[in-house]
DRENNUZA-813203 format. One record per residue (C-alpha): y, x, z; residue in one letter; residue number from 1. Coordinates in Angstrom, 2 decimals. Example, Ala and Ser with C-alpha at 12.3 -4.5 7.8 and 13.67 -1.06 7.14 Angstrom:
2
{drense {-4.50 12.30 7.80} 'A' 1}
{drense {-1.06 13.67 7.14} 'S' 2}
//
This chain:
410
{drense {-11.47 -13.04 27.81} 'M' 1}
{drense {-12.71 -9.48 28.37} 'P' 2}
{drense {-16.00 -8.57 26.67} 'L' 3}
{drense {-19.01 -8.19 28.89} 'S' 4}
{drense {-20.15 -4.70 29.87} 'K' 5}
{drense {-23.39 -5.30 28.08} 'D' 6}
{drense {-21.70 -6.21 24.83} 'L' 7}
{drense {-19.44 -3.12 25.27} 'V' 8}
{drense {-22.37 -0.91 25.81} 'T' 9}
{drense {-24.17 -2.16 22.73} 'R' 10}
{drense {-21.05 -1.89 20.57} 'L' 11}
{drense {-20.66 1.80 21.66} 'K' 12}
{drense {-24.19 2.46 20.93} 'K' 13}
{drense {-24.14 0.83 17.55} 'D' 14}
{drense {-20.99 2.68 16.58} 'S' 15}
{drense {-22.44 6.06 17.55} 'Q' 16}
{drense {-25.72 5.22 15.69} 'A' 17}
{drense {-23.91 4.93 12.38} 'I' 18}
{drense {-21.58 7.99 13.00} 'Y' 19}
{drense {-23.37 10.25 10.60} 'E' 20}
{drense {-23.33 7.60 7.89} 'E' 21}
{drense {-19.55 6.88 8.39} 'V' 22}
{drense {-18.89 10.57 8.30} 'R' 23}
{drense {-20.62 10.87 4.93} 'D' 24}
{drense {-18.71 7.97 3.57} 'L' 25}
{drense {-15.57 9.62 4.65} 'R' 26}
{drense {-16.50 12.91 3.08} 'R' 27}
{drense {-17.38 11.17 -0.32} 'H' 28}
{drense {-13.96 9.54 -0.21} 'L' 29}
{drense {-12.32 12.80 0.55} 'H' 30}
{drense {-14.21 14.65 -2.16} 'M' 31}
{drense {-13.31 11.94 -4.83} 'Y' 32}
{drense {-9.77 10.68 -4.04} 'P' 33}
{drense {-7.72 8.35 -6.18} 'D' 34}
{drense {-4.05 8.25 -6.68} 'L' 35}
{drense {-2.04 5.06 -6.02} 'S' 36}
{drense {-2.67 2.31 -8.61} 'Q' 37}
{drense {-5.79 4.15 -9.86} 'K' 38}
{drense {-8.28 3.38 -7.04} 'E' 39}
{drense {-10.96 1.91 -9.34} 'E' 40}
{drense {-13.53 4.57 -8.25} 'G' 41}
{drense {-12.83 4.15 -4.59} 'T' 42}
{drense {-13.05 0.32 -4.98} 'A' 43}
{drense {-16.44 0.66 -6.80} 'R' 44}
{drense {-17.73 2.90 -3.96} 'F' 45}
{drense {-16.72 0.28 -1.33} 'I' 46}
{drense {-18.24 -2.49 -3.32} 'M' 47}
{drense {-21.60 -0.68 -3.57} 'D' 48}
{drense {-21.62 -0.18 0.29} 'F' 49}
{drense {-20.59 -3.91 0.95} 'L' 50}
{drense {-23.32 -5.06 -1.43} 'D' 51}
{drense {-25.81 -2.94 0.54} 'G' 52}
{drense {-25.07 -4.63 3.74} 'I' 53}
{drense {-24.65 -8.11 2.14} 'Q' 54}
{drense {-21.08 -8.71 2.99} 'I' 55}
{drense {-19.35 -10.82 0.34} 'P' 56}
{drense {-15.97 -9.78 -1.14} 'Y' 57}
{drense {-13.40 -10.54 -3.84} 'T' 58}
{drense {-12.09 -7.79 -6.09} 'Y' 59}
{drense {-8.78 -7.65 -8.11} 'D' 60}
{drense {-9.47 -5.69 -11.23} 'Q' 61}
{drense {-5.85 -5.37 -12.00} 'E' 62}
{drense {-4.92 -3.73 -8.63} 'T' 63}
{drense {-8.25 -2.73 -7.29} 'H' 64}
{drense {-7.64 -4.59 -3.98} 'A' 65}
{drense {-10.63 -5.66 -2.11} 'L' 66}
{drense {-11.08 -8.47 0.48} 'V' 67}
{drense {-14.28 -8.70 2.37} 'A' 68}
{drense {-15.21 -11.68 4.51} 'L' 69}
{drense {-17.50 -11.91 7.49} 'L' 70}
{drense {-17.92 -15.52 8.62} 'E' 71}
{drense {-19.08 -16.18 12.13} 'G' 72}
{drense {-19.64 -19.54 13.87} 'R' 73}
{drense {-17.14 -22.26 12.99} 'D' 74}
{drense {-15.62 -19.94 10.29} 'P' 75}
{drense {-12.57 -22.37 9.71} 'G' 76}
{drense {-11.44 -22.40 13.33} 'T' 77}
{drense {-9.57 -19.03 13.14} 'Q' 78}
{drense {-9.36 -15.86 11.12} 'A' 79}
{drense {-8.11 -12.28 11.71} 'I' 80}
{drense {-7.72 -9.44 9.40} 'G' 81}
{drense {-8.09 -5.69 9.55} 'F' 82}
{drense {-6.41 -3.46 6.87} 'R' 83}
{drense {-7.15 -0.03 5.44} 'A' 84}
{drense {-5.12 1.63 2.73} 'D' 85}
{drense {-7.29 3.65 0.36} 'M' 86}
{drense {-4.95 5.74 -1.92} 'D' 87}
{drense {-4.48 9.49 -1.91} 'A' 88}
{drense {-1.58 11.89 -2.63} 'L' 89}
{drense {-0.67 14.20 -5.47} 'P' 90}
{drense {-1.36 17.30 -3.39} 'I' 91}
{drense {-3.49 20.34 -4.15} 'Q' 92}
{drense {-5.84 20.76 -1.21} 'E' 93}
{drense {-6.02 24.19 0.45} 'K' 94}
{drense {-8.39 23.52 3.52} 'T' 95}
{drense {-11.30 25.41 1.97} 'G' 96}
{drense {-13.79 22.89 3.54} 'L' 97}
{drense {-17.10 22.26 1.88} 'P' 98}
{drense {-16.15 18.72 1.18} 'Y' 99}
{drense {-12.63 19.48 -0.03} 'A' 100}
{drense {-11.24 17.30 -2.89} 'S' 101}
{drense {-12.93 17.92 -6.19} 'K' 102}
{drense {-10.10 16.45 -8.10} 'R' 103}
{drense {-7.34 18.81 -9.18} 'E' 104}
{drense {-4.03 18.07 -7.55} 'G' 105}
{drense {-5.20 15.03 -5.62} 'V' 106}
{drense {-5.94 14.90 -1.79} 'M' 107}
{drense {-6.42 12.51 1.04} 'H' 108}
{drense {-3.74 14.16 3.11} 'A' 109}
{drense {-2.65 11.00 4.93} 'C' 110}
{drense {-5.90 9.98 6.50} 'G' 111}
{drense {-6.62 7.08 4.20} 'H' 112}
{drense {-10.18 8.21 3.65} 'D' 113}
{drense {-10.63 7.83 7.49} 'F' 114}
{drense {-9.02 4.39 7.49} 'H' 115}
{drense {-11.42 3.27 4.74} 'T' 116}
{drense {-14.50 4.75 6.20} 'A' 117}
{drense {-13.72 3.31 9.65} 'I' 118}
{drense {-13.39 -0.17 8.08} 'L' 119}
{drense {-16.73 0.23 6.27} 'L' 120}
{drense {-18.20 1.28 9.67} 'G' 121}
{drense {-16.73 -1.83 11.24} 'L' 122}
{drense {-18.30 -3.98 8.61} 'A' 123}
{drense {-21.67 -2.51 9.26} 'K' 124}
{drense {-21.42 -2.75 13.09} 'V' 125}
{drense {-20.31 -6.30 13.10} 'L' 126}
{drense {-22.53 -7.74 10.32} 'A' 127}
{drense {-25.42 -8.39 12.77} 'P' 128}
{drense {-22.96 -10.16 15.28} 'Y' 129}
{drense {-21.88 -12.87 12.81} 'R' 130}
{drense {-23.61 -15.63 14.93} 'N' 131}
{drense {-21.84 -14.34 18.03} 'Q' 132}
{drense {-18.17 -14.72 17.22} 'F' 133}
{drense {-15.95 -17.76 16.36} 'F' 134}
{drense {-14.10 -17.85 13.13} 'G' 135}
{drense {-13.81 -15.29 10.36} 'S' 136}
{drense {-13.00 -11.69 10.01} 'L' 137}
{drense {-11.32 -10.44 6.81} 'K' 138}
{drense {-11.32 -6.65 5.93} 'L' 139}
{drense {-8.30 -5.70 3.60} 'F' 140}
{drense {-9.11 -2.58 1.49} 'F' 141}
{drense {-5.60 -2.06 0.19} 'Q' 142}
{drense {-4.36 0.09 -2.75} 'P' 143}
{drense {-0.98 1.71 -3.37} 'A' 144}
{drense {0.42 2.19 -0.02} 'E' 145}
{drense {1.97 5.53 -1.05} 'E' 146}
{drense {3.89 3.96 -4.08} 'T' 147}
{drense {4.65 0.39 -4.80} 'V' 148}
{drense {3.41 -1.14 -1.48} 'G' 149}
{drense {0.09 -2.76 -2.37} 'G' 150}
{drense {0.13 -4.98 0.69} 'A' 151}
{drense {2.89 -7.17 -0.82} 'Y' 152}
{drense {0.84 -7.90 -3.93} 'D' 153}
{drense {-2.26 -8.66 -1.84} 'M' 154}
{drense {-0.33 -11.13 0.34} 'I' 155}
{drense {1.30 -12.67 -2.77} 'K' 156}
{drense {-2.07 -13.29 -4.33} 'K' 157}
{drense {-3.32 -15.00 -1.14} 'G' 158}
{drense {-5.27 -12.55 1.05} 'C' 159}
{drense {-3.94 -14.28 4.10} 'L' 160}
{drense {-5.20 -17.66 3.02} 'K' 161}
{drense {-8.69 -19.37 2.53} 'D' 162}
{drense {-9.14 -19.23 5.58} 'P' 163}
{drense {-5.67 -18.64 6.82} 'P' 164}
{drense {-5.21 -15.39 8.80} 'V' 165}
{drense {-2.71 -15.33 11.56} 'D' 166}
{drense {-3.43 -11.97 13.21} 'R' 167}
{drense {-3.68 -8.65 11.25} 'V' 168}
{drense {-4.51 -5.30 12.76} 'F' 169}
{drense {-4.04 -1.75 11.30} 'G' 170}
{drense {-4.44 1.82 12.38} 'L' 171}
{drense {-3.20 5.04 11.20} 'H' 172}
{drense {-4.48 8.56 11.90} 'M' 173}
{drense {-2.33 10.96 13.89} 'D' 174}
{drense {-3.17 14.67 13.35} 'S' 175}
{drense {-1.32 15.71 16.61} 'F' 176}
{drense {-2.79 13.09 18.88} 'L' 177}
{drense {-5.96 14.21 20.57} 'E' 178}
{drense {-9.25 12.76 19.19} 'T' 179}
{drense {-10.35 9.89 21.39} 'G' 180}
{drense {-6.89 8.75 22.28} 'H' 181}
{drense {-4.71 5.87 20.86} 'I' 182}
{drense {-0.93 5.45 20.90} 'S' 183}
{drense {0.93 2.24 20.73} 'L' 184}
{drense {4.29 0.66 20.85} 'L' 185}
{drense {5.76 -2.92 20.63} 'K' 186}
{drense {8.63 -4.28 18.57} 'G' 187}
{drense {9.93 -2.58 15.58} 'S' 188}
{drense {8.07 0.63 15.14} 'I' 189}
{drense {8.68 1.63 11.55} 'N' 190}
{drense {11.85 1.31 9.53} 'A' 191}
{drense {12.83 -0.91 6.70} 'A' 192}
{drense {13.96 1.09 3.63} 'S' 193}
{drense {16.01 0.67 0.52} 'C' 194}
{drense {16.32 3.22 -2.39} 'E' 195}
{drense {19.85 3.62 -3.95} 'F' 196}
{drense {21.47 5.42 -6.88} 'R' 197}
{drense {25.17 6.00 -7.25} 'V' 198}
{drense {26.77 6.91 -10.68} 'R' 199}
{drense {30.31 8.29 -10.53} 'V' 200}
{drense {32.16 8.18 -13.87} 'Q' 201}
{drense {35.20 10.38 -14.51} 'G' 202}
{drense {36.58 11.94 -17.68} 'Q' 203}
{drense {35.19 15.20 -19.02} 'S' 204}
{drense {37.50 18.13 -19.87} 'S' 205}
{drense {37.49 22.00 -20.38} 'H' 206}
{drense {36.62 23.91 -17.12} 'G' 207}
{drense {39.91 25.83 -17.45} 'A' 208}
{drense {42.07 22.66 -17.54} 'Y' 209}
{drense {40.46 20.06 -15.10} 'P' 210}
{drense {43.82 18.38 -14.67} 'F' 211}
{drense {43.31 17.12 -18.25} 'Q' 212}
{drense {40.40 15.02 -16.98} 'G' 213}
{drense {38.90 13.37 -14.01} 'I' 214}
{drense {36.27 15.41 -12.23} 'D' 215}
{drense {33.61 13.11 -10.81} 'P' 216}
{drense {32.06 15.99 -8.66} 'L' 217}
{drense {34.44 16.05 -5.71} 'P' 218}
{drense {34.54 12.26 -5.88} 'V' 219}
{drense {30.69 12.10 -5.53} 'A' 220}
{drense {30.72 14.58 -2.74} 'C' 221}
{drense {33.55 12.66 -0.90} 'E' 222}
{drense {31.38 9.50 -1.21} 'I' 223}
{drense {28.30 11.29 0.15} 'V' 224}
{drense {30.30 12.30 3.28} 'L' 225}
{drense {31.80 8.87 3.71} 'A' 226}
{drense {28.30 7.40 3.83} 'F' 227}
{drense {27.53 9.54 6.82} 'N' 228}
{drense {30.82 8.33 8.47} 'T' 229}
{drense {29.79 4.79 7.74} 'L' 230}
{drense {26.75 5.20 9.98} 'L' 231}
{drense {28.56 6.90 12.88} 'S' 232}
{drense {31.67 4.64 12.92} 'R' 233}
{drense {30.67 1.24 11.62} 'R' 234}
{drense {27.48 0.94 13.45} 'L' 235}
{drense {26.37 1.15 17.06} 'P' 236}
{drense {25.31 4.85 17.96} 'A' 237}
{drense {22.23 3.46 19.86} 'V' 238}
{drense {20.73 1.91 16.65} 'E' 239}
{drense {18.45 4.09 14.50} 'P' 240}
{drense {19.94 4.06 10.99} 'N' 241}
{drense {19.82 6.63 8.23} 'L' 242}
{drense {21.16 7.37 4.72} 'I' 243}
{drense {19.53 10.36 3.11} 'S' 244}
{drense {20.63 11.83 -0.24} 'V' 245}
{drense {17.62 13.40 -1.86} 'G' 246}
{drense {18.83 14.00 -5.49} 'V' 247}
{drense {22.27 15.13 -6.87} 'F' 248}
{drense {22.85 15.91 -10.56} 'N' 249}
{drense {26.08 17.17 -12.14} 'Y' 250}
{drense {27.02 19.16 -15.21} 'G' 251}
{drense {25.19 21.13 -18.02} 'Q' 252}
{drense {27.36 24.10 -18.55} 'K' 253}
{drense {29.60 26.36 -16.53} 'N' 254}
{drense {32.85 25.86 -18.24} 'N' 255}
{drense {32.67 22.08 -18.78} 'I' 256}
{drense {33.85 19.30 -16.36} 'I' 257}
{drense {31.25 16.76 -16.84} 'S' 258}
{drense {32.03 13.12 -17.33} 'Q' 259}
{drense {29.42 12.00 -14.74} 'E' 260}
{drense {27.89 12.89 -11.39} 'A' 261}
{drense {24.90 10.90 -10.05} 'T' 262}
{drense {23.03 11.07 -6.78} 'F' 263}
{drense {20.35 9.02 -5.22} 'S' 264}
{drense {18.54 8.55 -1.86} 'G' 265}
{drense {17.24 6.14 0.70} 'I' 266}
{drense {18.47 3.89 3.44} 'I' 267}
{drense {16.42 3.43 6.63} 'R' 268}
{drense {17.10 1.03 9.38} 'T' 269}
{drense {15.11 -1.13 11.87} 'H' 270}
{drense {16.97 -4.36 11.21} 'K' 271}
{drense {16.93 -6.07 7.79} 'L' 272}
{drense {20.41 -7.53 8.49} 'E' 273}
{drense {21.70 -4.03 9.16} 'T' 274}
{drense {20.16 -2.94 5.88} 'R' 275}
{drense {22.10 -5.64 4.03} 'D' 276}
{drense {25.34 -4.57 5.87} 'F' 277}
{drense {24.77 -0.92 4.90} 'I' 278}
{drense {24.35 -1.73 1.32} 'K' 279}
{drense {27.52 -3.84 1.18} 'K' 280}
{drense {29.67 -1.17 2.93} 'E' 281}
{drense {28.26 1.67 0.81} 'M' 282}
{drense {29.37 -0.11 -2.38} 'K' 283}
{drense {32.77 -0.96 -0.87} 'R' 284}
{drense {33.34 2.69 0.17} 'L' 285}
{drense {32.17 4.31 -3.05} 'A' 286}
{drense {34.20 2.07 -5.27} 'Q' 287}
{drense {37.31 2.44 -3.17} 'A' 288}
{drense {36.96 6.35 -3.03} 'I' 289}
{drense {36.40 6.50 -6.73} 'A' 290}
{drense {39.27 4.26 -7.51} 'Y' 291}
{drense {41.49 6.58 -5.41} 'G' 292}
{drense {40.69 9.36 -7.75} 'H' 293}
{drense {40.90 7.46 -10.99} 'G' 294}
{drense {37.22 7.40 -11.34} 'A' 295}
{drense {34.66 4.54 -11.14} 'R' 296}
{drense {31.45 4.25 -9.06} 'A' 297}
{drense {28.48 2.10 -9.90} 'Y' 298}
{drense {25.65 1.46 -7.36} 'L' 299}
{drense {22.09 0.14 -7.62} 'D' 300}
{drense {19.84 -0.78 -4.82} 'F' 301}
{drense {16.14 -1.43 -4.61} 'E' 302}
{drense {14.84 -2.81 -1.31} 'D' 303}
{drense {11.48 -1.23 -0.20} 'S' 304}
{drense {9.36 -2.11 2.65} 'Y' 305}
{drense {10.64 -4.15 5.60} 'P' 306}
{drense {10.44 -2.89 9.14} 'N' 307}
{drense {7.14 -3.04 10.80} 'L' 308}
{drense {7.00 -5.42 13.76} 'L' 309}
{drense {4.33 -5.17 16.44} 'N' 310}
{drense {3.75 -8.47 18.06} 'D' 311}
{drense {4.37 -8.35 21.84} 'E' 312}
{drense {1.36 -10.52 22.74} 'G' 313}
{drense {-1.04 -8.47 20.72} 'L' 314}
{drense {0.45 -5.28 22.08} 'Y' 315}
{drense {-0.61 -6.40 25.60} 'E' 316}
{drense {-4.13 -7.25 24.34} 'R' 317}
{drense {-4.84 -4.02 22.56} 'V' 318}
{drense {-3.25 -1.96 25.38} 'R' 319}
{drense {-5.51 -3.76 27.89} 'D' 320}
{drense {-8.50 -3.22 25.73} 'L' 321}
{drense {-7.64 0.35 25.30} 'G' 322}
{drense {-7.36 1.00 28.96} 'L' 323}
{drense {-10.69 -0.78 29.70} 'A' 324}
{drense {-12.71 1.06 27.00} 'L' 325}
{drense {-10.98 4.51 26.73} 'L' 326}
{drense {-9.27 4.93 30.14} 'G' 327}
{drense {-5.66 5.28 31.15} 'Q' 328}
{drense {-5.36 9.03 30.22} 'D' 329}
{drense {-6.43 8.11 26.53} 'R' 330}
{drense {-3.91 5.34 25.97} 'V' 331}
{drense {-0.38 6.46 25.18} 'K' 332}
{drense {2.21 3.73 25.51} 'T' 333}
{drense {5.34 5.89 25.58} 'E' 334}
{drense {6.92 7.34 22.50} 'G' 335}
{drense {9.73 7.05 20.04} 'A' 336}
{drense {9.82 4.65 17.14} 'I' 337}
{drense {9.96 6.33 13.65} 'T' 338}
{drense {12.13 6.14 10.64} 'M' 339}
{drense {9.17 6.33 8.49} 'G' 340}
{drense {7.77 3.34 6.55} 'T' 341}
{drense {4.43 1.77 5.92} 'D' 342}
{drense {3.73 -1.36 3.69} 'D' 343}
{drense {1.63 -2.78 6.59} 'F' 344}
{drense {5.11 -4.11 7.41} 'A' 345}
{drense {4.67 -6.85 4.90} 'Y' 346}
{drense {1.78 -8.19 6.90} 'F' 347}
{drense {3.86 -8.02 10.10} 'S' 348}
{drense {6.43 -10.42 8.41} 'H' 349}
{drense {3.72 -12.94 7.32} 'Q' 350}
{drense {1.53 -13.04 10.50} 'A' 351}
{drense {1.23 -11.77 13.94} 'R' 352}
{drense {0.53 -8.09 13.46} 'A' 353}
{drense {-0.29 -4.97 15.36} 'F' 354}
{drense {-0.43 -1.32 14.20} 'Y' 355}
{drense {-1.30 1.68 16.23} 'F' 356}
{drense {-2.19 5.36 15.93} 'N' 357}
{drense {-5.70 6.86 16.34} 'L' 358}
{drense {-5.88 10.42 17.29} 'G' 359}
{drense {-7.45 12.81 14.92} 'G' 360}
{drense {-6.28 16.13 16.47} 'G' 361}
{drense {-8.36 19.08 17.34} 'H' 362}
{drense {-8.41 20.69 20.80} 'R' 363}
{drense {-7.45 23.98 19.23} 'D' 364}
{drense {-3.84 23.08 18.29} 'R' 365}
{drense {-3.85 25.82 15.66} 'A' 366}
{drense {-6.16 23.58 13.67} 'E' 367}
{drense {-3.67 20.71 13.62} 'N' 368}
{drense {-1.35 20.27 10.51} 'F' 369}
{drense {1.07 17.39 9.73} 'P' 370}
{drense {-0.07 14.60 7.58} 'L' 371}
{drense {0.83 15.22 3.80} 'H' 372}
{drense {0.11 18.90 4.35} 'S' 373}
{drense {-2.34 20.67 1.88} 'E' 374}
{drense {-3.96 22.09 4.98} 'Y' 375}
{drense {-4.55 19.01 7.11} 'V' 376}
{drense {-8.01 18.31 8.13} 'H' 377}
{drense {-8.58 15.65 10.86} 'L' 378}
{drense {-11.33 15.75 13.46} 'N' 379}
{drense {-14.16 13.68 12.17} 'E' 380}
{drense {-15.24 12.73 15.78} 'E' 381}
{drense {-12.31 10.27 15.64} 'S' 382}
{drense {-14.38 8.07 13.42} 'L' 383}
{drense {-16.55 7.14 16.44} 'K' 384}
{drense {-13.55 6.03 18.41} 'T' 385}
{drense {-12.11 4.11 15.49} 'G' 386}
{drense {-15.28 2.10 14.56} 'V' 387}
{drense {-16.07 1.34 18.29} 'F' 388}
{drense {-12.46 0.34 19.21} 'F' 389}
{drense {-11.98 -1.95 16.19} 'L' 390}
{drense {-15.31 -3.59 16.63} 'A' 391}
{drense {-14.55 -4.37 20.30} 'A' 392}
{drense {-11.14 -5.60 19.29} 'L' 393}
{drense {-12.45 -7.82 16.66} 'A' 394}
{drense {-15.06 -9.39 18.88} 'L' 395}
{drense {-12.58 -9.91 21.67} 'E' 396}
{drense {-10.16 -11.53 19.34} 'E' 397}
{drense {-12.97 -13.74 17.95} 'L' 398}
{drense {-14.85 -14.41 21.22} 'E' 399}
{drense {-13.49 -18.11 21.42} 'A' 400}
{drense {-11.56 -20.34 19.14} 'P' 401}
{drense {-7.84 -19.98 19.17} 'L' 402}
{drense {-6.19 -22.62 21.28} 'T' 403}
{drense {-2.57 -23.63 21.80} 'K' 404}
{drense {-2.60 -21.94 25.11} 'E' 405}
{drense {-3.39 -18.56 23.50} 'D' 406}
{drense {-0.91 -15.98 25.03} 'P' 407}
{drense {-0.03 -14.84 21.50} 'C' 408}
{drense {1.60 -18.21 20.93} 'D' 409}
{drense {4.04 -17.65 23.66} 'K' 410}
//
């Protein structure tokens, strides 16, 4: 059921009233970033804020993950979750801003400082409304998105339980989407990935007499080319799939045919069954090519994040709320899925989930830089939209207890 106009007006006013506080929270986070798996300082800062507004939480000292809990009326009837990742990147900031990172070689270049500040703002705005919504709201402050996928560990340790969470929401800053806008898609929007390593073993020899050995270099090169053919000839051309080789190593001296060549890279696909097929076929191809040259090929795979699935029912609800609160010209529903990954995907395979982009771009496009750039500086006005929209979304989702007739169950 749509929120009343009076409630929307109050939420907007409340969000604007704390803008400067949320902005200052973001600036502190930006000045003191923590790398993945080292987020203790960030976690302590979050806990101090939550203590100040009397919101209970649990803290994992091993991983630095935090789960805050706002209980409304009948807290056991339903629960939803909102996630913010909080780790930074090993990048030397070059923005020259007065609140630039004070830590050498570490920068919030992916917007996680915005994600965390918005979730803290959401907590403060909704704390006074606890007697007006049904169920519970969980806030997931998640570490290690940029490395080992901290979402997986949080889920494994029970963040979606007690009370059980069946709907999880997340957002990500978009440096090229205008501030005040959101963009959303349904279905699989981010890829699943798998890292791989190939070792081709031949027989070393003198560079003047390669026929006396087995050179693994041309074998490895032939395997790389065959991997690309695998995608174009063994899989439908309309399916988004990638095999990217990022590292290639061979030899130590100009006049020696090395015994071994190695290369590694990553597989990206939007179907988990396709990822399994690609791994199987890569192994078959590599070993067959190596055998044909008298060499041997050894392959290792390490599955990373699954694909990120946006629930269709939640898509419709978020879209409709965006149209009602922001206007049609500020809600983008057309765009391309990406081959990027995000460990929010783990939530999407355990509960109904929805993940969308929040605009943080400047009107002067010359000020906009891609995420992960040492020059990126997002528009802080986007904090207003983020807090307001998430607050409205949370109250709309928890306005009445979930029933079997809920459209998300269909």
